N, C-alpha and C positions, 0 to 999 in steps of 0.2 A: 792827520788822517781821520776822516769822518767815519762815523758808524751809524747804522740804523737801529742798533740794539737799544732798547729802552729799559730803564730800570723798573722793576715791578712796583706797582703802587703799594703803599703801606697796608691798605685793606686786603689786598691779595696775599701779601706776605703773612698777615695775621691769620687769615683763613687757612692757608697752606700749612702754617705751623701747627694749628689745632688739628687739622685733618691728619697730619702725620702721626699724631698721638692716639687717634681713635683705635681702640682694640677691635679685633675681629672675633665676635662671639658667635659660636655655632648654636643658635637657639631659634625659636620660631619667629623672632623679630629681625633676623639678619637681612632679609630682603627689604624690609622697611628702612633699615639703616642704610643699606646700599643705595637705594633709590634717593634718599636724602643726600648722601655724599655725592652722588652724580649731579644732583641739582646744584650743590654748593660750588662745583667746578665752574658753573655758568653764572653764579651770583657774585656780587661784590658788596663790600661794606658801604652803606650809604654815606653820602657827603652832603655838605650844606648846599650843594647845587641842586639837590632833589627837593621838591616842594615840601614833602612830608617831613623832611629832616632839615629844613631851612635854618632853624635856630639851634640845632643840636650838633655841636662840634665834637666828633668822636676821636680826635687826634690824641687827647690824653689817654684814652683807653688803648689805642693802638700802640702807644709807646711802651707798654708792658709786655713782658715775656711770660704769658700765662701757661701754666701746666694744668692738665685735667685734674680735678679733685677726685681723690680716691676714697674708698671706704675707710674712715678714720674713727668709727664709733667707739673703738676700744681706747682711743686717746682722749676721749671726753668722758668725764665722770658725771654722775647724777647731781652732785653738788654744783657743778657749773651750769647745768640745765635748769635747776630749780628756780632761780630768780626770773626766768623768762616764761614760766608756765603760769597762766592766769588762774586765780583761785576758782573761777567758774568752770575751769576745764581740768581740774586736778585728776579726775578719772577718765578724761576723754581727750587726751593729748597724744598725738602721734609725732615722734621726733625723727627728723631726717638730718643726717650729718653729711655735708658736702653732696647732698642730693640723694643719699642712700638711706633707706629705712633702718632705724636703730631700735629694735624691739626691746633691748635691755634698758633703754632710756625712756621708753614710752609707757604710758599707763592708759589702757582702754577699758578698764574694769567697769566703768559706769555706763558704757555704751550697751544698749540692749542687743541681744544676739542677732536679730534680723538685719541690722545695719552691717553691711559688708565693707571692710576696709582692709585691703591686702596690698603688698608690694608686687612689683613686676614678676618676681619669681613664683608667686602663688596665684597669679591671675589666670583667668580663662583666656588662653592665647588667641583663639579664633575670634572671640568677642572683642578683645582688646585691639587686635590688629585691624578689625573692621571699623573701630571707633576712632582710633588715634588719627590725628591730622585731617579729620573730616570737618572740624569746626573752625580751626584757626587758619587764617590765610598763610600762604607759603612765602613769607619774607625770609630774609637771610638768617635772622636770629632764631626764628621758629624752626627753620630747616636745620640749623646747626644743633639745636636741641634734639631733634629727631635723629640726626646722624649719630649722636652719642647714645641716647636712650639707655642710660645706665640703670635707672630705676624709675618707677611710676607709682604714685599713690592712686590706687584704683578704688573708688568709692561708689557703691550702689545702695541707694536708699529705696527700700521696697514699697510697693503700692500701699497707700493709706497710712504709712508710718508717720506719726505726728509727734511723739514724745522724745525727750532726750535732752541732755545738757549740750551747750555749745561744743562743737568739735574743733579742736585746735590742731592745725598742721604747723608745727614749729620747724622751720627750715633754718638750720644752723650752718654757717660757712666757717670753716676753720682754716686760716692761712697763717703760716709762719712768716716772720720778717724776711727770711731768706728767699722765699719763692711765692710770687703771686699765683693765685689759683683760679681756675674757671669751674664754677659750680652750675649744674644744669638741672634744677628740680623740674618735675613734670607731674601734673595731676589731671586725672580724668574723673569727673563727677557726673553721675547719672541719677537724677531724681525721677522715680516712676510716678504714675498718676496719683494725685491727691496726697502726696507726701510733703513733709515740711522739715527743714533743717536750718540750723544756724552754724555757719562755717567761719572760723577765724584762720586766715592765711597769714602767717607771721614770719617775717624775715629778720634774722639777727646774725651778726658776725662776731666770732670769737678770735682770739689771737691778735698779734700786732701786725700782721701782714696785710696784703692788698687782695681782697676777693672780688671777682666779677661773677655776679649771679645772673644767669640767663634763664628765666623761668617761663614756663608755659602752663596755663590752666585752661582746660576745656570743660564746658558745662552744658549739659542737656537737661532742660526742664520739660517733662511730659505734661499732659493736660492737668491743669489745676494744681501743679506743684508750686511750692513756695520756698524760696531760698533767701535767707538773710546772710549776705556775704560781706565779711569784714576783712579788709586787707591792711596789714600794718607793715610798713617798710621802715625799720628802725635799726639799720645797720650802721657801722662806724663811719667816721668822716673820711676814711681812705677808700671806702668801697665803691664799686660800680654796680649798677643793677639795671637790667632791661627786662621788663616783664610783659607778658601778654595774657589777657583774660578774654576768652572767646565764649560767648553764650548764645545758645539757640533756645528760643521760647515757643512752646506749643500753646494751644488754646487755653485761655483763662489762667495761664501761669503768671506768677508774680516774682520778679527778680529785684531785690533790694541790695544795693551795694553802698558801703561806706568805706572809702579808701583814704588812709592817712600816710603821707610821705614825710618823714622828717630825718632821714639819715642819708648817707652817701655823698661823695663829692659829685657824682653824676648819677641821675636815675631817670628812667623813662618808663611810663606805663602806657601800653597800647591796649585799648579796649575796643572789642568788636562784639556788638550785640545785634542779633537778628530776630525779629518777631515773625515766626512762620505760621502762627495760629491766631485767630481773631480774639479780641478782647483780652489780649495779654497786656500786662502793665510792667513798666520798667522804671525804677526809682534809683537814680545815681547821685551820690553825694561824695565829694572829694575835698580833702584839705591838704595843702602843701605848705610845709613850714621850712623856711630856708634861712640860713645865716652864713656869715663868712663869705667864701667864694663858691658856695654850692650852686649846682644847677639841677633843675628838675623839669621834666617835660611830660605833659599828659596829652595823649592823642586818642580821641575816641571817635568811633563810627557806629551810629545807631540807625538800623535800617528797619523801617516799617514796611513790610511786604503785603500785609493783608488789612482788611477793614477793621474798624472799631478798636484799634490799638491806642494805647496811651503811654506817655513817657514824661518824666520830670528829671532834669539834670541840673545840679547846682555844684559848681566847683569854685573853691576859694583858695587863694594863695596869700600867705603872710611872708613878706620878704624883707630881710634885714641885711646889713653889711653891704657887700658888693655882689650879693647872690642874684641869680637869674632864674625866673620862673617862666614856663611856657605852657599855654593851654591852646589846643586846637581841637574843637569839637564839631563834628559833622553829623547832622540829622538828615537822613534821606527818607522821603515819603514817596513810595512808588505809586504808579498810576492806579493800581488796584486797591491801594490803602485809603479808601474813602472813609470819612468820619474819624480821621486820626486826630488825637489831641496831644500835642507835644509842646514842651516848654524847655528852654535851655538858658542858663545864666552863668556867667563867670564874673566873680567879684574879687578884686585884688586890693591888698593893703600893703603899702610901701612904708617901711619904718626908718629908712635912711635915704639920703640924697643919691647914693650910688646904687641902690637897689633897682632892679629892672624887671619888667614883665612884658611879654609879648602874648597877645591874646587874639584869637580868631574864631569866634563862634560862627557856624555856618548852617544854613537851612537850604535844602534842595527839595522842592516840592513839585511833584508831577501829578498830583491829584487836585481836583478843584473844589472839594467839599471837606475842608479840614480847618482845624483851629491850632495854629502854630505861632510861637513867639520865640525870640532869642535876643540876647543882649550881653553887654560886658561893661564893667566899670573899673577904674583904677583910682585909688584915693589914698590919702594919708590920714592920720589921727587928727581929729578936729581940736584946734587949740581952745575953742570955747568950751568943749566938753571936758577937756583936761582941767581948765581953769575952774569950771563948776565943781568938779570933784575936789580940787584943792581947797576951794572955799568952804567945803564941808569937812575940812581937817584931814583929807587923805593926801599923803605925800605924792609928789609928781610921778615917781617911778611906779608906785603902786597904782596910781590912776591910769597910767599907760597900760599896765598889766590887765586891769579890769576891763578897759575898753577893747583891748586886743582879744581877750578871752570872750567877751561878748560878741565880737565879730566871728569867732570860730564856733561858738556854742551851737549854732543852727546845724552844723555838720556833725558835731559830736553827740548831739541829742539822740537817744535811742540805742546807742552802742551798749550792749549788756556786759560791760566791764567796769566795775565800780572803781577800780584803782587806776584807770587809764590816765587820768590827768596827772597822777603822781609820777608816771613813767616818762612824760614828755621832758626832754632835756632842758637844762637851764639856759641854753642859748636862745630859747624862745621866751619872750618876755611875759607870757602868761603862765609859764610852768610854775 
């Protein structure tokens, strides 16, 4: 006997399972959550049939029964946190455990009083509601983050504020071996006119379990604001991460990002930058380090809406073992964005015969008076260079390390963390 009933797709089951766990919180953000939950009923988990996810197979993620991460700050002691705090941020580190602010593990004593960093419970609800979800596009994972909205790191940098140490947002995910967890950090950062900040957005996993971190960071730069944004994804080899960074730049603002990905069995970074003010400048540098069977996907969309904007994007991938790296970068120059100066480059280094990379840099230009370039390369270590170093008495393994580090150095340069190179795991040949 035939039947027309169809078995629900794994992606639909995954979302329904998460939706059933979301708590009803009677607070000023309940309507925002309810709207996002209604949208999720119409959305699905992307598949490889969709162009933007062509190389990202999410079936390993959907195979796990994730539970929402709860506030577990009392289960984590200061000694466990200490190794992950950068010396440059000893007095300017805000710790979040499973997405929730942990004040007893944080140290903000070195931050001047005018800089405001508060969790969701202490934020101005009317201001926060008006700002959230206004910068990031409403894809399924961003909407899932909003539907939960357990906590938010709300940061406001006052007008003209220039001094201060790097601010580290340390996002710890804590999963036991018995239960995979879903962690959904959220950050809203607002830099007022003529202000300047260095932000370290740092992801680390504790415990022996399987965490899935679904993070969203929204950033607004007012006129002549300067942000140096360092993103470090150094979670364990069992972790999953999907993150979004959405940035809106006003006139004369400068946004500089250095993003390093070297953890997770699967990670994806979605980057959305929009220049809405003239003479804004964007500088994006990324480095992906993969080994074993890891996969990492970087998808960026940089939009020049107005004249006299400039941007530089350089993304490098170092891939070993049977790992798979993906880069897809899109630069859109609108018709009104005359005299735009944009350059995009993706360079990839394969260290083994089974390593794989898929790259697709894109330029879409609708203005006729611009200077724009883009390109991509895929290469291996040159045997002549290795031989040259060996002829100078350097062992082959060390020669490979030196050449690989030289390939990465352009992206690492300028990161204000003196001990960063010591933190890179040994699976990478230049560590």
